[in-house]
C-alpha positions as CSV (number, residue, x, y, z in Angstrom):
1,X,75.7,5.3,-8.1
2,X,77.9,8.3,-7.7
3,X,81.0,6.2,-8.1
4,X,79.6,4.9,-11.4
5,X,79.0,8.4,-12.8
6,X,82.4,9.4,-11.6
7,X,83.9,6.6,-13.6
8,X,81.9,7.3,-16.7
9,X,82.9,10.9,-16.7
10,X,86.5,10.1,-16.3
11,X,88.8,10.7,-19.3
12,X,91.1,7.8,-18.2
13,X,88.1,5.4,-18.4
14,X,87.3,6.2,-22.0
15,X,91.0,6.2,-22.9
16,X,91.3,2.7,-21.5
17,X,88.1,1.6,-23.4
18,X,89.6,2.8,-26.7
19,X,92.9,1.1,-25.9
20,X,91.1,-2.2,-25.0
21,X,89.0,-2.0,-28.2
22,X,92.0,-1.5,-30.5
23,X,93.1,-5.2,-30.9
24,X,89.5,-6.2,-31.1
25,X,89.0,-3.8,-34.0
26,X,91.9,-5.2,-35.9
27,X,90.8,-8.8,-35.5
28,X,87.1,-8.1,-36.0
29,X,87.9,-6.4,-39.3
30,X,89.9,-9.5,-40.3
31,X,87.1,-11.9,-39.4
32,X,84.6,-9.7,-41.2
33,X,86.6,-9.7,-44.4
34,X,86.8,-13.5,-44.3
35,X,83.1,-14.0,-43.6
36,X,82.0,-11.4,-46.2
37,X,83.9,-13.6,-48.7
38,X,82.1,-16.7,-47.5
39,X,84.7,-18.2,-45.1
40,X,84.3,-18.6,-41.4
41,X,87.7,-18.3,-39.8
42,X,87.8,-20.0,-36.4
43,X,91.5,-19.9,-36.5
44,X,91.4,-16.3,-35.2
45,X,92.3,-17.1,-31.6
46,X,95.5,-19.0,-32.5
47,X,96.4,-16.5,-35.3
48,X,96.2,-13.6,-32.7
49,X,98.5,-15.7,-30.4
50,X,101.1,-16.3,-33.1
51,X,100.9,-12.7,-34.2
52,X,101.5,-11.5,-30.6
53,X,104.5,-13.8,-30.3
54,X,106.1,-13.3,-33.7
55,X,105.8,-9.5,-33.5
56,X,107.3,-9.4,-30.0
57,X,110.1,-11.9,-30.6
58,X,111.1,-10.0,-33.8
59,X,111.4,-6.7,-31.9
60,X,113.2,-8.4,-29.0
61,X,115.7,-9.8,-31.6
62,X,116.4,-6.3,-32.8
63,X,113.7,-5.4,-35.4
64,X,111.9,-2.1,-35.3
65,X,108.4,-1.8,-33.9
66,X,106.8,-1.4,-37.3
67,X,108.9,-4.2,-38.7
68,X,107.5,-6.3,-35.8
69,X,104.0,-5.4,-36.9
70,X,104.8,-6.4,-40.5
71,X,106.3,-9.7,-39.4
72,X,103.3,-10.4,-37.3
73,X,101.0,-9.7,-40.3
74,X,103.1,-11.9,-42.6
75,X,103.0,-14.7,-40.1
76,X,99.2,-14.4,-39.8
77,X,98.8,-14.4,-43.6
78,X,100.8,-17.7,-43.8
79,X,98.4,-19.4,-41.3
80,X,95.6,-17.8,-43.3
81,X,96.9,-19.3,-46.5
82,X,97.0,-22.8,-44.8
83,X,93.4,-22.3,-43.6
84,X,92.2,-21.0,-47.0
85,X,93.8,-23.8,-49.0
86,X,92.2,-26.5,-46.9
87,X,88.7,-25.0,-46.9
88,X,88.4,-23.2,-50.2
89,X,89.7,-25.5,-53.0
90,X,89.6,-28.7,-51.0
91,X,86.2,-27.9,-49.3
92,X,87.1,-29.2,-45.9
93,X,85.0,-28.3,-42.9
94,X,85.6,-24.7,-42.0
95,X,84.8,-25.4,-38.3
96,X,87.3,-28.3,-38.0
97,X,90.0,-26.6,-40.0
98,X,89.6,-23.3,-38.1
99,X,89.9,-25.0,-34.7
100,X,92.9,-27.0,-36.0
101,X,94.6,-23.8,-37.1
102,X,93.9,-22.2,-33.7
103,X,95.5,-25.2,-31.9
104,X,98.4,-25.3,-34.4
105,X,99.2,-21.6,-34.2
106,X,98.8,-21.4,-30.4
107,X,101.0,-24.5,-29.9
108,X,103.6,-23.1,-32.4
109,X,103.9,-19.9,-30.5
110,X,104.4,-21.7,-27.2
111,X,106.9,-24.2,-28.6
112,X,108.9,-21.4,-30.3
113,X,108.9,-19.4,-27.0
114,X,110.4,-22.4,-25.1
115,X,112.8,-23.1,-27.9
116,X,114.2,-19.6,-28.1
117,X,114.0,-18.8,-24.4
118,X,114.4,-22.2,-22.7
119,X,115.8,-20.9,-19.4
120,X,113.7,-17.7,-19.0
121,X,111.3,-17.7,-16.1
122,X,109.8,-14.3,-16.8
123,X,109.4,-13.0,-20.4
124,X,111.8,-10.2,-21.3
125,X,110.3,-6.8,-22.0
126,X,110.6,-4.6,-25.1
127,X,110.2,-0.9,-25.6
128,X,106.6,-0.7,-26.9
129,X,105.0,2.0,-29.0
130,X,104.8,5.3,-27.1
131,X,101.7,7.3,-26.8
132,X,101.4,10.0,-29.5
133,X,99.4,13.0,-28.6
134,X,97.7,14.9,-31.5
135,X,98.7,18.5,-30.9
136,X,95.7,20.6,-29.9
137,X,93.1,17.8,-30.1
138,X,94.5,15.8,-27.2
139,X,93.7,18.8,-24.9
140,X,89.9,18.5,-25.6
141,X,88.2,17.7,-22.3
142,X,87.2,14.0,-21.9
143,X,87.4,13.2,-25.7
144,X,91.0,14.4,-26.1
145,X,92.8,11.9,-23.9
146,X,90.5,9.1,-25.1
147,X,90.8,9.6,-28.9
148,X,93.9,11.7,-29.5
149,X,96.4,10.5,-26.9
150,X,96.9,6.9,-27.9
151,X,99.6,4.8,-29.5
152,X,100.1,4.7,-33.3
153,X,98.6,1.2,-33.5
154,X,95.3,2.5,-32.0
155,X,95.0,5.1,-34.7
156,X,95.9,2.4,-37.2
157,X,93.1,0.2,-35.9
158,X,90.5,2.9,-36.7
159,X,92.1,3.6,-40.0
160,X,91.9,-0.1,-40.9
161,X,88.2,-0.1,-40.0
162,X,87.5,2.9,-42.2
163,X,89.6,1.4,-45.1
164,X,87.7,-1.9,-44.8
165,X,84.3,-0.1,-45.1
166,X,85.6,1.9,-48.0
167,X,86.9,-1.1,-49.9
168,X,84.0,-3.4,-49.2
169,X,81.3,-0.8,-50.2
170,X,82.9,1.6,-52.6
171,X,85.2,-0.4,-54.8
172,X,84.8,-3.1,-57.5
173,X,87.1,-5.4,-55.4
174,X,84.8,-5.0,-52.4
175,X,81.7,-5.8,-54.5
176,X,83.4,-8.9,-55.8
177,X,84.3,-10.0,-52.3
178,X,80.8,-9.5,-51.0
179,X,79.4,-11.3,-54.0
180,X,81.7,-14.3,-53.3
181,X,80.0,-14.6,-49.9
182,X,76.5,-14.0,-51.3
183,X,76.3,-15.6,-54.7
184,X,79.6,-17.2,-55.8
185,X,78.0,-18.6,-59.0
186,X,77.3,-15.0,-60.2
187,X,81.0,-14.1,-59.5
188,X,82.1,-17.1,-61.5
189,X,79.7,-16.2,-64.4
190,X,81.5,-12.8,-64.6
191,X,84.8,-14.6,-65.2
192,X,86.2,-13.9,-61.7
193,X,87.9,-16.5,-59.6
194,X,85.8,-17.3,-56.5
195,X,88.7,-19.4,-55.2
196,X,91.2,-16.6,-55.6
197,X,88.9,-14.0,-54.0
198,X,88.2,-16.2,-51.0
199,X,91.9,-17.2,-50.5
200,X,93.0,-13.6,-50.8
201,X,90.3,-12.5,-48.3
202,X,91.3,-15.1,-45.7
203,X,95.0,-14.2,-46.0
204,X,94.4,-10.5,-45.6
205,X,91.9,-11.1,-42.8
206,X,94.3,-13.4,-41.0
207,X,97.0,-10.8,-41.3
208,X,94.8,-8.3,-39.6
209,X,94.0,-10.8,-36.9
210,X,97.7,-11.3,-36.2
211,X,98.2,-7.5,-36.0
212,X,95.5,-7.5,-33.4
213,X,97.5,-10.0,-31.4
214,X,100.7,-8.0,-32.0
215,X,99.0,-4.9,-30.5
216,X,99.0,-6.8,-27.2
217,X,102.7,-7.2,-27.1
218,X,103.9,-4.2,-29.0
219,X,101.5,-1.6,-27.6
220,X,99.8,-2.9,-24.5
221,X,101.9,-5.3,-22.4
222,X,105.4,-5.0,-23.8
223,X,106.1,-8.7,-23.4
224,X,104.6,-12.1,-24.4
225,X,103.0,-14.5,-22.0
226,X,100.9,-17.6,-22.4
227,X,97.2,-17.2,-22.7
228,X,97.5,-13.5,-23.2
229,X,94.9,-13.5,-26.0
230,X,92.4,-14.8,-23.4
231,X,89.4,-15.4,-25.6
232,X,89.6,-12.1,-27.5
233,X,89.4,-14.0,-30.8
234,X,86.1,-15.6,-29.9
235,X,84.8,-12.2,-28.9
236,X,85.7,-10.8,-32.3
237,X,83.6,-13.5,-34.0
238,X,80.7,-12.5,-31.9
239,X,81.4,-8.8,-32.8
240,X,81.1,-9.6,-36.5
241,X,77.6,-10.9,-35.9
242,X,76.8,-8.0,-33.5
243,X,77.8,-5.6,-36.2
244,X,75.6,-7.4,-38.8
245,X,78.8,-7.9,-41.0
246,X,79.3,-4.1,-41.3
247,X,82.5,-2.5,-40.2
248,X,81.0,0.6,-38.5
249,X,78.6,-1.4,-36.3
250,X,81.4,-3.9,-35.5
251,X,83.6,-1.0,-34.3
252,X,80.8,0.2,-32.0
253,X,80.4,-3.3,-30.7
254,X,84.2,-3.5,-29.9
255,X,84.0,-0.2,-28.1
256,X,80.9,-1.3,-26.1
257,X,82.7,-4.5,-25.0
258,X,85.8,-2.6,-24.1
259,X,83.8,-0.1,-22.1
260,X,82.2,-3.0,-20.1
261,X,85.7,-4.5,-19.6
262,X,87.2,-1.2,-18.4
263,X,84.2,-0.5,-16.2
264,X,84.4,-3.9,-14.4
265,X,88.1,-3.2,-13.5
266,X,87.2,0.1,-11.9
267,X,84.1,-1.1,-10.1
268,X,86.2,-3.7,-8.3
269,X,88.0,-0.8,-6.7
270,X,84.8,0.9,-5.4
271,X,83.0,0.0,-2.1
272,X,80.7,-2.3,-4.2
273,X,83.8,-4.3,-5.1
274,X,84.4,-5.0,-1.5
275,X,81.0,-6.8,-1.2
276,X,80.4,-8.3,-4.6
277,X,82.7,-11.3,-5.6
278,X,85.2,-10.2,-8.2
279,X,84.2,-13.1,-10.5
280,X,80.9,-11.4,-11.2
281,X,82.7,-8.3,-12.4
282,X,84.9,-10.4,-14.7
283,X,81.8,-12.1,-16.1
284,X,79.9,-8.9,-16.6
285,X,81.4,-7.8,-20.0
286,X,80.8,-11.2,-21.5
287,X,77.3,-11.5,-20.1
288,X,76.3,-8.0,-21.3
289,X,77.9,-8.7,-24.7
290,X,76.0,-11.9,-25.1
291,X,72.7,-10.1,-24.3
292,X,73.5,-7.4,-26.8
293,X,74.5,-10.0,-29.4
294,X,71.2,-11.8,-29.0
295,X,69.2,-8.6,-29.5
296,X,71.2,-7.4,-32.5
297,X,71.6,-10.8,-34.3
298,X,67.9,-11.2,-34.7
299,X,68.0,-8.5,-37.4
300,X,71.3,-9.5,-38.9
301,X,71.5,-10.7,-42.5
302,X,74.1,-13.5,-42.7
303,X,76.0,-13.7,-46.0
304,X,74.0,-16.2,-48.0
305,X,77.0,-18.4,-49.0
306,X,78.9,-18.3,-45.7
307,X,80.5,-21.7,-45.0
308,X,79.3,-23.0,-48.3
309,X,82.1,-24.5,-50.5
310,X,82.0,-23.5,-54.1
311,X,82.8,-26.0,-56.9
312,X,82.8,-24.6,-60.3
313,X,80.1,-26.1,-62.5
314,X,78.0,-27.4,-59.6
315,X,74.6,-25.9,-58.7
């Protein structure tokens, strides 16, 4: 028990939790935007993978780090456009198309890696984003290193979450997007294009998912390797439900999952870790997240028109 309290009172633990949560926040905001507009984007796992690869390979080829982020976002938006065109105007199954996009994007990243680096046995490293300490604030005990001694992409993740909340609940565009996911017929009656709103939402959301993947290569690991996304996309879909389709709650969910993940790594290094099989520690963040998801989702209000195709003139 003393080891647990020692971990929880450690600044490095909370810094790691915030760092682990950052890519989840990007991708969760992207998925939330899609679903608020009425589209379930199951392509998130593959889009994160292609974002991780495209951003990394661009920087490795000589682009700047922020250029790599922009390239990753543009790549994600292209796959988002493919997804949106198939499910919005054509009305194809969002489940099937999403899984297809995941397979396509993941396979494309692996194929491109082998095509560009055919003889490489270990992925080359790049110089990732450096930690930027906020003067004064980073010296605050416990909270300083956790919140104010992170890479620029971590600060960007929280800024994106705040901007998402602001746009969705404080602007006419956000109202129109939410209405497209709740009552698309009312949006159409106002002379707005439901198809345009949904396609735009999926493209922007997919771009944010790709930036979440790029965080892994440009800010966390400094190189690309297969399976590096490792189910984070599916976790983000659960976080949207956990957060009841609200950005603030979704961010808290991402931090909660990240804290569980950081905790299990450190518990493995304690005397308890010498007795308990490490597989149980690896399973713990997912098991606890599922339990929290079950409790929170019972009160969640799903967007009324989520996964429902809209054809103008039909009731």
